[in-house]
BAFI-3210 file (N, C-alpha, C; in Angstrom, 3 decimals, decimal comma, padded with zeros to 6 digits):
// residues 187
n [1|2|3|4|5|6|7|8|9|10|11|12|13|14|15|16|17|18|19|20|21|22|23|24|25|26|27|28|29|30|31|32|33|34|35|36|37|38|39|40|41|42|43|44|45|46|47|48|49|50|51|52|53|54|55|56|57|58|59|60|61|62|63|64|65|66|67|68|69|70|71|72|73|74|75|76|77|78|79|80|81|82|83|84|85|86|87|88|89|90|91|92|93|94|95|96|97|98|99|100|101|102|103|104|105|106|107|108|109|110|111|112|113|114|115|116|117|118|119|120|121|122|123|124|125|126|127|128|129|130|131|132|133|134|135|136|137|138|139|140|141|142|143|144|145|146|147|148|149|150|151|152|153|154|155|156|157|158|159|160|161|162|163|164|165|166|167|168|169|170|171|172|173|174|175|176|177|178|179|180|181|182|183|184|185|186|187]
n.u [012,039|013,293|012,289|010,029|007,574|005,193|004,314|003,348|000,955|-002,448|-005,231|-006,937|-005,563|-002,710|-000,587|000,262|-001,609|-004,021|-004,367|-004,112|-006,282|-008,321|-007,777|-008,321|-011,061|-011,851|-012,478|-010,306|-008,606|-006,331|-003,774|-000,588|001,642|004,279|007,333|010,340|013,120|013,775|011,537|009,256|006,579|004,931|003,247|000,984|-002,323|-003,412|-005,694|-005,478|-003,012|-003,654|-005,652|-007,491|-007,071|-004,572|-001,009|002,124|005,154|008,562|010,921|014,015|015,661|014,743|015,943|016,958|015,129|011,898|011,425|012,387|010,538|008,297|009,152|009,462|006,807|005,604|006,885|005,777|003,114|003,180|003,877|001,545|-000,210|-001,510|-003,464|-003,374|-002,178|-002,641|-001,050|-000,568|000,129|001,347|001,486|-000,547|-003,159|-005,839|-006,887|-009,570|-011,792|-013,601|-012,231|-010,311|-011,984|-013,272|-011,163|-010,687|-013,164|-013,131|-011,028|-012,170|-014,146|-012,550|-010,671|-008,360|-006,680|-003,524|-002,949|-004,540|-004,781|-004,768|-005,202|-004,123|-004,437|-003,337|-001,189|000,035|-000,844|-000,527|-003,358|-002,473|-003,474|-002,032|-001,496|-000,595|000,849|002,611|004,307|006,970|008,339|008,205|009,725|012,245|012,845|014,815|016,196|014,924|012,288|008,992|006,133|005,377|007,518|007,702|005,110|004,948|006,337|006,432|004,022|002,052|-000,222|-001,673|-003,424|-005,852|-006,876|-007,980|-009,404|-008,853|-010,243|-010,024|-007,549|-006,901|-007,443|-005,300|-003,187|-000,041|002,159|005,205|007,048|007,739|006,228|004,161|002,956|002,027|000,217|-001,540|-002,623|-003,982|-005,912|-007,433|-008,873]
n.v [005,207|007,505|009,860|011,410|009,269|009,391|011,953|012,146|013,218|012,319|012,641|015,114|014,716|013,371|010,527|009,423|010,480|009,233|006,536|007,226|008,952|007,097|005,455|007,238|007,425|004,982|002,497|002,723|003,773|005,375|006,805|006,378|008,098|007,160|008,396|009,223|011,102|013,217|013,810|016,252|016,121|017,451|016,394|015,709|016,725|019,541|019,045|016,342|016,193|017,567|016,088|014,595|011,866|011,376|011,144|012,415|010,783|010,723|008,621|007,783|005,780|005,104|004,736|002,247|000,459|-001,193|-002,573|-000,904|001,179|-000,240|-001,144|001,339|002,313|000,328|000,736|003,217|002,411|000,599|002,336|003,835|002,021|000,193|-002,597|-003,871|-003,419|-001,991|-002,503|-000,390|000,572|003,490|003,621|002,215|002,837|001,991|000,731|000,093|001,571|-000,241|-002,695|-002,409|-002,117|-004,607|-006,269|-005,480|-006,162|-008,949|-009,667|-009,029|-010,976|-013,210|-013,245|-014,528|-014,752|-014,006|-012,428|-010,767|-011,072|-009,688|-011,478|-012,235|-014,194|-016,270|-015,092|-013,162|-009,802|-006,300|-004,426|-005,477|-006,725|-006,825|-008,310|-007,383|-009,482|-010,289|-008,164|-008,148|-009,955|-008,654|-006,445|-007,410|-007,767|-006,925|-004,812|-004,559|-005,702|-006,826|-007,488|-010,007|-011,770|-012,611|-013,635|-015,765|-017,766|-019,585|-018,565|-018,684|-020,363|-019,208|-017,175|-015,293|-015,246|-013,038|-013,359|-011,534|-010,884|-009,036|-007,731|-005,079|-003,790|-004,400|-003,397|-001,813|001,013|000,944|001,748|003,779|002,672|001,412|003,684|004,922|002,957|003,132|005,719|005,222|003,462|005,138|006,628]
n.w [-013,207|-013,735|-012,937|-010,564|-010,233|-008,866|-009,125|-011,676|-014,048|-013,999|-015,418|-013,652|-011,391|-009,587|-010,101|-007,626|-005,851|-006,355|-005,247|-002,577|-002,185|-002,473|-000,240|001,848|001,610|002,493|005,109|006,757|009,706|010,235|008,206|007,140|005,282|003,651|002,682|000,827|002,140|000,455|-000,990|-001,708|-001,564|-003,326|-005,151|-003,864|-003,248|-001,321|000,260|000,852|002,144|004,432|005,542|008,165|008,707|007,713|007,984|007,386|006,778|006,842|005,487|006,311|005,343|002,837|000,332|000,427|-000,444|-000,933|001,476|003,510|003,605|004,429|006,957|008,241|008,231|009,818|012,266|013,006|013,139|015,264|017,330|017,332|018,323|016,680|015,649|013,294|009,927|006,667|003,752|001,177|-002,152|-003,654|-006,358|-007,517|-009,172|-009,464|-007,270|-005,049|-002,613|-001,727|-001,993|000,028|002,269|002,218|002,915|005,552|006,668|006,248|007,923|010,370|010,457|010,570|012,899|013,842|011,740|010,338|008,246|005,474|002,143|-001,164|-004,141|-007,415|-010,200|-008,671|-007,386|-004,695|-004,143|-003,448|-002,283|001,071|004,146|007,291|010,387|013,785|014,854|012,924|012,632|013,874|012,171|009,703|010,247|009,968|007,283|004,401|001,809|-001,567|-001,133|-000,437|001,673|000,825|000,897|003,555|003,918|002,110|003,274|006,277|007,177|005,286|005,358|007,372|006,926|004,994|001,612|-000,784|-003,785|-006,785|-009,753|-011,708|-013,467|-013,822|-011,402|-009,731|-011,053|-011,466|-011,734|-013,042|-014,955|-017,917|-020,002|-018,593|-017,543|-019,893|-020,645|-018,480|-018,924|-021,296|-020,386|-018,898|-020,639]
ca.u [011,522|014,120|011,581|009,090|006,376|003,998|003,900|002,835|-000,448|-003,476|-006,403|-006,720|-004,841|-001,403|-000,589|000,368|-002,774|-005,185|-004,509|-004,316|-007,670|-009,106|-007,560|-009,034|-012,494|-012,084|-012,720|-009,057|-008,621|-005,174|-002,997|000,768|002,169|005,716|008,055|011,761|013,402|013,897|010,236|008,582|005,150|004,190|002,272|-000,214|-003,164|-003,466|-006,784|-005,005|-001,948|-004,256|-006,744|-007,334|-006,591|-003,236|000,210|003,282|006,300|009,778|011,705|015,406|016,323|013,915|016,790|017,272|014,120|010,540|011,420|012,615|009,257|007,430|009,639|009,153|005,372|005,301|007,342|004,750|001,898|003,402|003,790|000,138|-000,999|-002,321|-003,557|-003,113|-001,913|-002,904|000,003|-001,064|001,174|000,882|001,496|-001,670|-004,226|-007,196|-007,336|-010,844|-012,064|-014,311|-011,208|-009,744|-013,027|-013,495|-010,060|-010,946|-014,330|-012,679|-010,233|-013,105|-014,804|-011,519|-009,698|-007,095|-005,835|-002,374|-002,950|-005,559|-004,123|-005,386|-004,461|-004,511|-003,823|-002,590|-000,063|-000,344|-000,619|-001,112|-003,179|-002,373|-003,668|-001,117|-001,750|000,582|001,643|003,649|005,169|008,396|008,892|008,350|010,814|013,510|013,122|015,771|016,306|013,729|011,328|007,786|005,592|005,220|008,643|007,311|003,857|005,159|006,994|005,672|002,738|001,145|-001,473|-002,261|-004,132|-006,913|-006,552|-009,171|-009,109|-009,239|-010,231|-009,828|-006,128|-006,819|-007,482|-003,990|-002,202|000,827|002,960|006,630|007,913|007,064|005,217|003,013|002,288|001,272|-000,883|-002,481|-003,327|-004,923|-007,007|-008,226|-009,648]
ca.v [005,969|008,677|011,017|011,008|008,762|009,761|013,288|012,090|013,627|011,364|013,521|016,304|014,301|012,778|009,085|009,146|010,903|008,386|005,488|007,878|009,411|005,882|005,045|008,195|007,124|003,640|002,362|002,838|004,811|006,253|006,529|006,899|008,278|006,971|008,924|009,426|012,415|014,252|014,036|017,422|015,784|018,395|015,600|015,522|017,912|020,032|018,417|015,057|016,461|018,091|015,216|014,153|010,483|011,269|011,627|012,298|010,179|010,672|007,408|008,134|004,672|004,737|004,321|000,832|-000,342|-001,310|-003,051|000,222|001,874|-001,101|-001,076|002,681|002,345|-000,548|001,410|004,201|001,675|000,082|003,506|004,259|000,961|-000,472|-004,055|-004,340|-002,392|-002,348|-001,974|000,093|001,200|004,733|003,512|001,369|003,835|001,463|000,143|000,697|001,555|-001,497|-003,723|-002,182|-002,399|-006,059|-006,855|-005,198|-006,976|-010,337|-009,831|-009,029|-012,292|-014,223|-012,483|-015,235|-014,664|-013,110|-011,500|-010,878|-010,539|-009,711|-012,339|-012,214|-015,346|-017,056|-014,334|-012,105|-008,436|-005,283|-004,217|-006,612|-006,415|-007,615|-008,094|-007,054|-010,687|-010,396|-006,976|-008,461|-010,598|-007,641|-005,542|-008,066|-007,834|-005,939|-004,685|-004,188|-006,781|-006,464|-008,417|-011,359|-012,620|-013,187|-014,373|-016,995|-018,756|-020,364|-017,951|-018,780|-021,031|-018,527|-015,979|-015,434|-014,613|-012,579|-013,334|-010,398|-011,384|-007,899|-007,336|-003,619|-003,340|-004,573|-002,821|-000,782|001,757|000,819|002,353|004,662|001,893|001,259|004,986|005,066|002,006|003,744|006,828|004,653|002,865|006,229|007,282]
ca.w [-014,337|-013,951|-012,363|-009,522|-010,897|-008,111|-009,578|-013,043|-014,170|-014,403|-015,394|-012,820|-010,185|-009,831|-009,874|-006,192|-005,071|-006,643|-004,225|-001,285|-002,166|-002,230|001,148|002,707|001,517|003,026|006,549|007,518|010,744|010,056|007,005|007,181|003,936|003,808|001,521|001,096|002,730|-000,576|-001,622|-001,142|-001,569|-004,164|-005,909|-003,039|-003,080|000,063|001,014|001,348|003,115|005,654|005,963|009,556|008,758|007,120|008,629|006,503|007,459|006,017|005,743|006,024|004,664|001,681|-000,778|000,634|-001,139|-000,412|002,861|004,419|003,759|005,249|008,344|008,748|008,495|010,954|013,489|013,356|013,498|016,615|018,211|017,371|018,933|015,651|015,721|011,940|008,919|005,281|002,890|-000,114|-002,952|-004,280|-007,821|-007,929|-009,294|-009,580|-006,012|-004,641|-001,176|-001,473|-001,782|001,361|003,260|002,236|003,684|006,968|007,049|006,284|009,143|011,503|010,444|010,820|013,697|014,095|010,545|010,504|007,116|004,435|000,948|-002,478|-005,060|-008,827|-010,868|-007,695|-006,826|-003,750|-004,607|-002,575|-000,846|001,984|005,558|008,108|011,813|014,593|015,113|011,896|012,612|014,098|010,979|008,653|010,629|009,635|005,844|003,903|000,364|-002,332|-000,949|000,292|002,663|000,265|001,328|004,846|003,797|001,336|004,119|007,264|007,502|004,142|005,746|008,526|006,479|003,994|000,337|-001,490|-005,216|-007,614|-011,132|-012,600|-013,442|-013,766|-010,011|-009,091|-011,967|-010,893|-012,707|-012,727|-015,968|-018,881|-020,731|-017,685|-017,471|-021,148|-020,537|-017,537|-019,593|-022,273|-019,618|-018,321|-021,699]
c.u [012,362|013,484|010,593|007,776|005,103|003,458|003,348|001,342|-001,308|-004,796|-006,076|-005,967|-003,440|-001,506|-000,602|-000,855|-003,996|-005,403|-004,750|-005,750|-008,604|-008,984|-008,320|-010,529|-012,854|-012,323|-011,450|-009,137|-007,537|-004,426|-001,637|001,282|003,687|006,403|009,533|011,989|013,464|012,562|009,538|007,062|004,300|003,122|000,965|-001,042|-003,258|-004,547|-006,380|-003,887|-002,532|-005,350|-006,462|-006,832|-005,109|-002,128|001,361|004,467|007,462|010,600|013,146|016,144|015,610|014,733|017,174|016,278|012,811|010,510|011,602|011,324|008,299|007,854|009,284|007,671|004,987|005,740|006,317|003,454|002,008|003,239|002,340|-000,766|-001,892|-002,315|-003,332|-002,802|-002,400|-001,814|-000,624|000,104|000,602|000,868|000,446|-002,927|-005,653|-007,681|-008,632|-010,994|-012,821|-013,319|-010,631|-010,756|-013,335|-012,391|-010,302|-012,106|-013,940|-011,891|-011,148|-013,857|-013,843|-010,386|-008,404|-006,181|-004,719|-002,263|-004,183|-004,912|-005,050|-004,556|-005,013|-003,731|-002,906|-001,411|-000,576|000,057|-001,116|-002,463|-003,176|-002,563|-002,786|-001,345|-000,448|001,434|002,781|004,587|006,639|009,060|009,134|009,469|012,192|013,824|014,019|015,731|014,983|012,733|010,147|007,368|005,471|006,322|008,300|006,094|004,001|005,741|006,027|004,281|001,685|-000,215|-002,207|-002,991|-005,217|-006,475|-007,851|-008,847|-009,647|-009,127|-009,961|-008,380|-005,953|-006,739|-006,137|-002,841|-001,357|001,722|004,422|007,538|007,070|005,993|003,965|002,228|001,462|000,048|-001,962|-003,292|-004,332|-006,115|-007,953|-009,129|-011,036]
c.v [007,195|009,965|010,501|010,565|009,154|011,126|013,295|012,416|012,465|012,127|014,770|015,978|013,849|011,288|008,777|009,509|010,008|007,323|006,099|008,378|008,233|005,446|005,948|007,890|005,764|003,690|002,482|003,999|005,861|005,835|007,198|006,928|008,258|007,459|009,063|010,873|013,543|014,594|015,209|017,255|016,781|017,679|015,386|016,801|018,280|019,334|017,039|015,228|016,850|017,178|014,650|012,713|010,372|011,843|011,372|011,777|010,112|009,463|007,679|007,038|004,255|004,257|002,853|-000,085|-000,410|-001,715|-001,908|000,991|001,069|-001,027|000,264|002,778|001,500|000,090|002,447|003,521|001,112|001,211|003,968|003,195|000,210|-001,989|-004,688|-003,134|-002,904|-001,685|-001,666|000,719|002,410|004,650|002,528|002,242|003,297|000,723|000,844|000,660|000,279|-002,638|-003,619|-002,571|-003,889|-006,771|-006,690|-006,064|-008,452|-010,604|-009,852|-010,361|-013,425|-013,605|-013,216|-015,248|-013,660|-012,120|-011,769|-010,276|-010,558|-010,684|-012,150|-013,314|-016,122|-016,351|-013,255|-010,753|-007,475|-004,851|-005,525|-006,101|-007,366|-007,274|-007,903|-008,273|-010,842|-009,192|-007,323|-009,102|-009,586|-006,657|-006,127|-008,060|-006,676|-005,915|-004,320|-005,346|-006,270|-007,561|-009,840|-012,298|-013,320|-014,088|-015,677|-018,111|-019,467|-019,798|-018,099|-019,361|-020,328|-017,241|-016,318|-014,700|-014,286|-012,474|-012,077|-010,856|-010,279|-007,397|-005,833|-003,128|-003,461|-004,070|-001,778|-000,205|001,712|001,529|003,189|003,923|001,696|002,567|005,236|004,157|002,551|004,830|006,296|004,008|003,932|006,873|006,695]
c.w [-014,631|-013,461|-011,328|-010,156|-010,155|-008,529|-011,001|-013,076|-014,652|-014,299|-014,599|-011,536|-010,574|-009,539|-008,376|-005,388|-005,285|-005,562|-002,853|-001,143|-001,882|-000,774|002,116|002,727|002,128|004,539|007,384|008,505|010,531|008,803|007,167|005,745|004,060|002,532|001,860|001,555|001,710|-001,228|-000,936|-001,094|-002,365|-004,984|-005,143|-002,970|-001,597|000,879|001,547|002,372|004,470|006,221|007,355|009,685|008,407|007,989|007,670|007,318|006,474|006,443|005,344|005,260|003,383|000,483|-000,712|-000,085|-000,381|001,065|003,862|004,652|004,625|006,708|008,983|009,114|009,691|012,259|013,938|013,777|014,917|017,623|018,392|018,000|017,945|015,848|014,348|011,063|007,568|004,461|001,540|-000,856|-003,678|-005,797|-008,344|-008,020|-009,287|-008,337|-005,620|-003,130|-000,806|-001,227|-000,369|002,425|003,347|003,011|005,176|007,455|007,156|007,556|010,367|011,594|010,820|011,642|014,026|012,873|010,785|009,352|006,254|003,196|-000,254|-003,305|-006,465|-009,534|-009,924|-007,055|-005,882|-004,307|-003,521|-003,125|-000,062|003,407|006,349|009,572|012,582|014,935|014,107|011,849|012,853|012,877|009,864|008,977|010,292|008,143|005,419|002,383|-000,288|-002,335|-000,144|001,248|002,128|000,717|002,634|004,680|003,017|002,185|005,040|007,550|006,407|004,526|006,894|008,160|005,494|002,736|-000,387|-002,973|-005,903|-009,060|-012,152|-012,489|-013,326|-012,317|-009,305|-009,970|-011,233|-011,976|-012,275|-013,717|-016,940|-019,676|-019,875|-017,592|-018,732|-021,138|-019,599|-018,220|-020,622|-021,572|-019,062|-019,359|-021,826]
res [x|x|x|x|x|x|x|x|x|x|x|x|x|x|x|x|x|x|x|x|x|x|x|x|x|x|x|x|x|x|x|x|x|x|x|x|x|x|x|x|x|x|x|x|x|x|x|x|x|x|x|x|x|x|x|x|x|x|x|x|x|x|x|x|x|x|x|x|x|x|x|x|x|x|x|x|x|x|x|x|x|x|x|x|x|x|x|x|x|x|x|x|x|x|x|x|x|x|x|x|x|x|x|x|x|x|x|x|x|x|x|x|x|x|x|x|x|x|x|x|x|x|x|x|x|x|x|x|x|x|x|x|x|x|x|x|x|x|x|x|x|x|x|x|x|x|x|x|x|x|x|x|x|x|x|x|x|x|x|x|x|x|x|x|x|x|x|x|x|x|x|x|x|x|x|x|x|x|x|x|x|x|x|x|x|x|x]
***
């Protein structure tokens, strides 16, 4: 977008703080906020920066693409002894805590599942819960790729997919048109 999209105003909040605020309200135990080294996190309100669930993590390889952020988060999750992670994107302003909590509940009902994904029109979308069994595979991805690359392969049949019929819930802001669309949806 040519500027930090996470700092874009959305009402009294910023784009980046909306999904984080939702995550804080969910059943998640810990939240690692992965950012590039140059991001001063000015887009985050102090109450979220200081929240007991949140830890700020600077990803030195963030310029490499989405995979670097995932790898960075997984390394911290491994260090923290996490049995699973939920990948959330800061540019998805309509994600709900209910969506996150349903993923966690689904995993508890199906503990042998290696992942729980949101799907819309048959396509996996974040948020996605991934268990520690898949961490080694995710640590191998490179470039501007997310977890779908791993999940589409041999692991596709080893997880659960939660259909989302409301496109608004999985909407993400990638460019100026998306931002304008977001603002119109907020009215």
